[in-house]
GUBAKE-737974 format. One line per field, with one value per atom (N, C-alpha, C, CB): residue in three letters; y, z negated, x; atom name. Coordinates in steps of 0.2 Angstrom, whole numbers, plus 2048, in hexadecimal, padded with zeros to 3 digits. Each point is the difference from the previous one (the first is absolute). Glycine has a CB too. Layout:
BEGIN
type = ALA_... .
y = Y_... .
z = Z_... .
x = X_... .
atom = CA_... .
//
This chain:
BEGIN
type = ALA_ALA_ALA_ALA_THR_THR_THR_THR_LEU_LEU_LEU_LEU_GLN_GLN_GLN_GLN_PHE_PHE_PHE_PHE_ALA_ALA_ALA_ALA_ALA_ALA_ALA_ALA_LEU_LEU_LEU_LEU_LEU_LEU_LEU_LEU_SER_SER_SER_SER_LEU_LEU_LEU_LEU_ASN_ASN_ASN_ASN_LEU_LEU_LEU_LEU_ALA_ALA_ALA_ALA_VAL_VAL_VAL_VAL_MET_MET_MET_MET_ASN_ASN_ASN_ASN_LEU_LEU_LEU_LEU_LEU_LEU_LEU_LEU_PRO_PRO_PRO_PRO_ILE_ILE_ILE_ILE_PRO_PRO_PRO_PRO_ALA_ALA_ALA_ALA_LEU_LEU_LEU_LEU_ASP_ASP_ASP_ASP_GLY_GLY_GLY_GLY_GLY_GLY_GLY_GLY_ARG_ARG_ARG_ARG_PHE_PHE_PHE_PHE_ALA_ALA_ALA_ALA_PHE_PHE_PHE_PHE_LEU_LEU_LEU_LEU_VAL_VAL_VAL_VAL_VAL_VAL_VAL_VAL_GLU_GLU_GLU_GLU_ALA_ALA_ALA_ALA_ILE_ILE_ILE_ILE_THR_THR_THR_THR_ARG_ARG_ARG_ARG_LYS_LYS_LYS_LYS_ARG_ARG_ARG_ARG_ILE_ILE_ILE_ILE_TYR_TYR_TYR_TYR_PRO_PRO_PRO_PRO_LYS_LYS_LYS_LYS_ILE_ILE_ILE_ILE_GLU_GLU_GLU_GLU_LYS_LYS_LYS_LYS_ILE_ILE_ILE_ILE_VAL_VAL_VAL_VAL_HIS_HIS_HIS_HIS_THR_THR_THR_THR_ALA_ALA_ALA_ALA_GLY_GLY_GLY_GLY_PHE_PHE_PHE_PHE_PHE_PHE_PHE_PHE_ILE_ILE_ILE_ILE_LEU_LEU_LEU_LEU_ILE_ILE_ILE_ILE_THR_THR_THR_THR_LEU_LEU_LEU_LEU_ILE_ILE_ILE_ILE_LEU_LEU_LEU_LEU_VAL_VAL_VAL_VAL_VAL_VAL_VAL_VAL_THR_THR_THR_THR_ALA_ALA_ALA_ALA_ASN_ASN_ASN_ASN_ASP_ASP_ASP_ASP_ILE_ILE_ILE_ILE_ASN_ASN_ASN_ASN_ARG_ARG_ARG_ARG_PHE_PHE_PHE_PHE_LEU_LEU_LEU_LEU_ALA_ALA_ALA_ALA_GLY_GLY_GLY_GLY_LYS_LYS_LYS_LYS_ALA_ALA_ALA_ALA_LEU_LEU_LEU_LEU_PHE_PHE_PHE_PHE_GLU_GLU_GLU_GLU_LYS_LYS_LYS_LYS_PHE_PHE_PHE_PHE_SER_SER_SER_SER_ASP_ASP_ASP_ASP_LEU_LEU_LEU_LEU_ILE_ILE_ILE_ILE_LYS_LYS_LYS_LYS .
y = 3D6_7FA_7FD_805_7FE_7FD_7FD_808_7FC_7FD_7FA_80B_7F5_7FA_7FA_807_7FA_7FB_7FD_805_7FF_7FE_7FC_80A_7F8_7FD_7F9_80B_7F5_7F9_7FB_806_7FD_7FC_7FD_807_7FD_7FE_7FB_80B_7F6_7FB_7F9_80A_7F7_7FA_7FC_805_7FF_7FC_7FD_809_7FA_7FD_7FA_80B_7F5_7FA_7FA_807_7FB_7FB_7FD_806_7FE_7FE_7FB_80B_7F6_7FB_7FA_80A_7F5_7F9_7FB_806_7F4_7FB_7FD_7FD_807_7FE_7FF_805_7F6_7FF_806_7F4_80F_805_807_7F9_807_806_800_802_803_800_7FC_80B_7F4_7FB_7F9_808_7F7_7F9_7FE_801_804_7FF_800_806_7FE_7FF_7FA_80C_7F1_7F9_7FB_803_7FD_7FC_800_801_806_801_7FD_80A_7F6_7FD_7F9_80A_7F3_7F8_7FE_800_804_7FE_801_804_801_801_7FB_80C_7F1_7FB_7F9_806_7F9_7F9_800_7FE_808_801_7FD_800_800_7FD_805_7F4_80D_804_7FD_805_7FE_7FE_800_804_7F7_7FF_806_7F4_810_806_7FE_805_7F5_7FF_7FF_7FA_803_800_807_7F4_810_807_803_800_800_803_7FE_801_7F8_7FE_802_7F6_80B_802_808_7F7_80C_808_801_802_7FA_801_7FE_7FD_7FE_7FE_805_7F4_80F_805_807_7FB_806_806_7FF_802_7F8_7FF_800_7F9_805_800_807_7F5_80F_808_803_800_7FF_803_7FE_800_7F9_7FE_803_7F5_80C_804_807_7F8_80B_807_800_803_7F9_800_7FE_7FC_800_7FE_806_7F4_80F_806_806_7FD_804_805_7FE_803_7F7_7FE_801_7F8_807_801_807_7F6_80E_808_802_801_7FD_802_7FE_7FF_7FB_7FD_804_7F5_80D_804_807_7F9_80A_806_800_803_7F8_800_7FF_7FC_800_7FF_806_7F4_811_806_800_802_7FA_7FF_804_7F5_80E_804_7FB_809_7F9_7FB_800_803_802_801_801_804_7F7_801_800_7FA_803_7FF_807_7F4_810_806_806_7FA_805_806_805_7F8_806_805_805_7F8_805_804_805_7F6_808_804_806_7F6_80A_805_806_7F7 .
z = 3D3_803_803_804_7FE_802_7FA_80A_7F0_7FA_7FE_7FD_803_7FE_804_7FC_80B_804_7FF_809_7F6_7FE_7FA_806_7F5_7F9_801_7FA_80A_801_804_800_805_804_7FC_80A_7F2_7FB_7FB_801_7FC_7FC_803_7FA_80C_804_802_805_7FC_802_7FA_808_7F2_7FA_7FE_7FC_805_7FE_805_7FC_80B_805_7FE_809_7F5_7FF_7FA_804_7F7_7FA_801_7F9_80D_801_801_806_7F7_800_807_7F4_810_807_800_806_7FD_800_804_7FF_7FF_804_7FD_80A_7F2_7FD_7F8_809_7F4_7F9_7FC_801_801_7FC_801_802_804_801_7FB_80C_7F3_7FB_7F9_808_7F7_7F9_7FF_800_805_800_7FE_808_7FB_7FF_7F8_80C_7F2_7F9_7FB_804_7FE_7FC_7FF_803_803_801_7FC_80B_7F5_7FC_7F9_809_7F5_7F9_7FD_802_802_7FE_7FF_805_801_800_7FC_80B_7F3_7FD_804_7F5_811_805_805_7FE_804_806_807_7F9_80B_806_805_7FF_804_804_805_800_800_805_807_7F8_80A_807_802_800_7FB_801_800_7FB_800_800_806_7F4_80F_806_806_7FC_804_806_800_800_7F9_800_801_7F7_807_802_807_7F4_80F_807_804_7FF_7FF_804_7FF_7FE_7FC_7FF_804_7F4_80C_804_808_7F8_80A_807_801_802_7FA_800_800_7FA_802_7FF_807_7F4_80F_806_806_7FB_805_805_7FF_800_7FA_7FF_803_7F6_808_803_807_7F6_80D_808_803_7FF_7FE_802_800_7FD_7FD_7FF_805_7F4_80D_804_807_7F9_80A_806_801_801_7FA_801_800_7F9_803_801_807_7F4_80F_806_805_7FD_803_805_7FF_7FF_7FB_7FF_803_7F6_809_803_807_7F6_80D_808_803_7FF_7FD_802_800_7FD_7FF_800_7F9_80D_7EF_7FA_7FA_804_7F8_7FA_7FC_801_7FC_7FB_7FA_805_7F9_7FA_801_7FA_809_801_7FA_80B_7F0_7FA_7FC_7FF_802_7FD_804_7F9_80C_805_7FD_80A_7F1_7FD_7FC_800_7FD_7FB_804_7F8_80E_804_803_803_7FE_803_7FC_807 .
x = 0BF_7FF_806_7F5_810_806_804_801_7FF_803_7FD_803_7F6_7FC_802_7F7_809_802_807_7F8_80D_806_801_804_7F8_800_7FC_800_7FB_7FD_804_7F5_80F_804_806_7FD_805_806_7FE_805_7F5_7FD_7FE_7FB_803_7FF_806_7F6_80F_807_802_803_7FD_802_7FC_803_7F7_7FC_802_7F6_80B_801_807_7F9_80C_807_800_804_7F7_800_7FC_801_7FC_7FD_805_7F7_808_805_801_7FC_806_802_808_7F5_80E_807_803_7FF_807_803_7FE_801_7FA_7FE_801_7F7_809_801_7FC_804_7F6_7FB_802_7F7_80C_803_806_7FC_808_806_7FD_808_7F3_7FD_7FD_7FE_7FE_7FD_806_7F7_80F_805_802_804_7FD_802_7FB_805_7F4_7FB_800_7F9_809_800_806_7FB_80B_806_7FF_807_7F5_7FE_7FC_801_7FA_7FC_803_7F7_80D_804_806_7FB_808_806_806_7FA_805_805_801_7FD_809_802_7FE_80A_7F3_7FE_807_7F3_80E_806_800_800_806_800_7FF_808_7FA_7FF_7F9_80A_7F2_7F8_7FD_800_802_7FE_801_801_805_802_7FC_80C_7F3_7FB_7F9_807_7F6_7FA_7FF_7FE_807_800_801_804_801_801_7FA_80C_7F0_7FA_7FB_802_7FD_7FB_802_7FE_808_802_7FE_80A_7F8_7FE_7F8_80B_7F2_7F8_7FE_7FF_804_7FE_802_801_805_802_7FB_80C_7F2_7FC_7F9_806_7F8_7F9_801_7FD_808_801_800_807_7FD_800_7F9_80C_7F0_7FA_7FB_802_7FE_7FC_802_7FE_808_803_7FE_809_7F7_7FE_7F9_809_7F3_7F9_7FE_7FE_805_7FF_802_802_804_802_7FB_80C_7F1_7FB_7FA_805_7F9_7FA_801_7FD_809_801_800_807_7FC_801_7F9_80B_7F0_7FA_7FB_802_801_7FC_7FB_801_800_7FC_803_7FC_801_802_804_7F7_80F_803_7FC_80B_7F2_7FC_7F9_80B_7F2_7F9_7FC_801_800_7FD_800_802_804_801_7FF_808_7F5_7FF_7FB_801_7FB_7FC_804_7F6_80F_804_804_801_801_805_7FC_807_7F2_7FD_7FE_7FB .
atom = N_CA_C_CB_N_CA_C_CB_N_CA_C_CB_N_CA_C_CB_N_CA_C_CB_N_CA_C_CB_N_CA_C_CB_N_CA_C_CB_N_CA_C_CB_N_CA_C_CB_N_CA_C_CB_N_CA_C_CB_N_CA_C_CB_N_CA_C_CB_N_CA_C_CB_N_CA_C_CB_N_CA_C_CB_N_CA_C_CB_N_CA_C_CB_N_CA_C_CB_N_CA_C_CB_N_CA_C_CB_N_CA_C_CB_N_CA_C_CB_N_CA_C_CB_N_CA_C_CB_N_CA_C_CB_N_CA_C_CB_N_CA_C_CB_N_CA_C_CB_N_CA_C_CB_N_CA_C_CB_N_CA_C_CB_N_CA_C_CB_N_CA_C_CB_N_CA_C_CB_N_CA_C_CB_N_CA_C_CB_N_CA_C_CB_N_CA_C_CB_N_CA_C_CB_N_CA_C_CB_N_CA_C_CB_N_CA_C_CB_N_CA_C_CB_N_CA_C_CB_N_CA_C_CB_N_CA_C_CB_N_CA_C_CB_N_CA_C_CB_N_CA_C_CB_N_CA_C_CB_N_CA_C_CB_N_CA_C_CB_N_CA_C_CB_N_CA_C_CB_N_CA_C_CB_N_CA_C_CB_N_CA_C_CB_N_CA_C_CB_N_CA_C_CB_N_CA_C_CB_N_CA_C_CB_N_CA_C_CB_N_CA_C_CB_N_CA_C_CB_N_CA_C_CB_N_CA_C_CB_N_CA_C_CB_N_CA_C_CB_N_CA_C_CB_N_CA_C_CB_N_CA_C_CB_N_CA_C_CB_N_CA_C_CB_N_CA_C_CB_N_CA_C_CB_N_CA_C_CB_N_CA_C_CB_N_CA_C_CB_N_CA_C_CB_N_CA_C_CB_N_CA_C_CB_N_CA_C_CB_N_CA_C_CB_N_CA_C_CB_N_CA_C_CB_N_CA_C_CB .
//
């Protein structure tokens, strides 16, 4: 069961990393696809701005989710209410 969970977690991380979100590998791949289609190099300054904005959005999302989890924990609610049947 633990090995299956680790495999599922690893696969999920790989899929999420390939999504075309700036600052992830999929975001870089999306830039390569656009460059291949247009046959023009995207200005490095523009690419840097897009990746930086994507990075800040991801960090903000992580902070919001973490704050929500802390609030739920302090309120005495289970963090994984939907998965409570699996834990029992």
